[in-house]
C-alpha positions as CSV (number, residue, x, y, z in Angstrom):
1,H,-5.4,24.3,-18.0
2,P,-3.4,24.0,-14.8
3,L,-4.7,20.5,-13.7
4,A,-3.8,19.1,-17.2
5,K,-0.3,20.7,-16.9
6,I,0.2,18.9,-13.5
7,V,-0.9,15.5,-15.0
8,N,1.3,16.1,-18.0
9,D,4.3,16.9,-16.0
10,S,3.9,14.0,-13.6
11,F,3.0,11.2,-16.0
12,I,3.9,12.1,-19.6
13,D,7.0,14.3,-19.3
14,L,8.4,12.6,-16.2
15,P,12.0,13.3,-15.9
16,A,13.1,9.7,-15.5
17,P,16.0,7.9,-17.2
18,S,15.1,5.6,-20.2
19,N,17.0,2.7,-18.6
20,I,14.8,2.5,-15.6
21,S,13.9,-1.1,-14.6
22,A,10.8,-2.9,-13.4
23,W,12.3,-2.6,-9.8
24,W,11.2,0.9,-9.7
25,N,7.6,0.1,-9.7
26,F,7.4,-1.1,-6.1
27,G,7.1,2.4,-4.7
28,S,4.1,2.9,-6.8
29,L,2.7,-0.5,-5.8
30,L,3.2,0.4,-2.1
31,G,1.0,3.3,-2.6
32,V,-1.8,1.2,-4.3
33,C,-1.6,-1.4,-1.6
34,L,-1.8,1.3,1.1
35,I,-4.9,2.8,-0.5
36,L,-6.4,-0.6,-0.9
37,Q,-5.7,-1.4,2.8
38,I,-7.3,1.9,4.0
39,A,-10.4,1.6,1.7
40,T,-11.2,-2.0,2.6
41,G,-10.3,-1.5,6.2
42,L,-12.8,1.3,6.4
43,F,-15.5,-0.9,4.8
44,L,-14.8,-3.8,7.1
45,A,-14.8,-1.5,10.2
46,M,-18.4,-0.4,9.3
47,H,-19.5,-3.9,10.0
48,Y,-17.1,-5.2,12.6
49,T,-17.9,-5.5,16.3
50,S,-14.8,-5.8,18.6
51,D,-16.9,-7.2,21.5
52,T,-15.5,-10.7,22.5
53,A,-18.9,-12.1,22.5
54,N,-19.9,-10.8,19.0
55,A,-16.5,-10.6,17.1
56,F,-16.9,-13.9,15.4
57,S,-20.5,-13.3,14.6
58,S,-19.6,-10.0,13.0
59,V,-17.0,-11.6,10.7
60,T,-19.6,-14.2,9.8
61,H,-22.0,-11.4,9.1
62,I,-19.4,-9.7,6.9
63,C,-18.7,-12.8,4.8
64,R,-22.4,-13.9,4.4
65,D,-24.7,-10.9,4.6
66,V,-22.8,-7.8,3.4
67,N,-22.8,-7.4,-0.4
68,Y,-19.3,-8.6,-1.6
69,G,-18.1,-8.7,2.0
70,W,-16.2,-11.9,1.5
71,I,-14.1,-10.4,-1.2
72,I,-13.5,-7.2,0.7
73,R,-12.2,-9.4,3.7
74,Y,-10.0,-11.3,1.3
75,M,-8.7,-8.3,-0.5
76,H,-7.8,-6.8,3.0
77,A,-5.9,-9.9,4.2
78,N,-4.0,-10.4,0.9
79,G,-3.4,-6.8,0.5
80,A,-1.5,-6.7,3.8
81,S,0.7,-9.6,2.5
82,M,1.3,-7.8,-0.8
83,F,2.0,-4.6,1.0
84,F,4.9,-6.2,2.9
85,I,6.3,-7.9,-0.2
86,C,6.4,-4.6,-2.0
87,L,7.9,-2.9,0.9
88,F,10.7,-5.4,1.2
89,M,11.3,-5.4,-2.5
90,H,11.4,-1.6,-2.5
91,V,13.9,-1.6,0.3
92,G,16.0,-4.3,-1.4
93,R,16.0,-2.4,-4.6
94,G,17.3,0.6,-2.7
95,L,20.0,-1.4,-1.2
96,Y,21.0,-3.1,-4.5
97,Y,21.3,0.3,-6.4
98,G,23.0,2.1,-3.6
99,S,20.3,4.6,-2.8
100,Y,21.7,4.7,0.8
101,V,24.1,7.4,-0.3
102,F,21.3,9.9,-0.5
103,M,21.2,10.3,3.3
104,E,18.1,12.5,3.8
105,T,15.9,10.4,1.5
106,W,17.2,7.1,2.9
107,N,16.7,8.3,6.5
108,I,13.1,9.3,5.8
109,G,12.6,5.9,4.2
110,I,14.0,4.1,7.3
111,I,11.7,6.1,9.6
112,L,8.8,5.2,7.5
113,L,9.9,1.5,7.5
114,F,10.1,1.6,11.3
115,A,6.8,3.4,11.6
116,T,5.3,0.6,9.5
117,M,6.7,-2.1,11.7
118,A,5.6,-0.3,15.0
């Protein structure tokens, strides 16, 4: 089956060295944090009102009246902090292991870093 072959090639027969360290997990964690931020942000945006008169009331509504709204809000807030921790650890790992010699990959990463900060 073609889908099973893609999963097998991506996860099981991954062409990675056997001495890969835990520092290489931060790229995957960045993706998980980004998906978490997008999902919780969409759910929060469904109930949030940006009008200055109603903004605080809408946050109170999310925390009190929406099912699990308080945990969605806290996951979104803490997920943002975790995203930047993983981002800086990922860049630090790249600096430590000398990944900057791969100019195309490094330049794309720098562009993504600047886009994240913009």
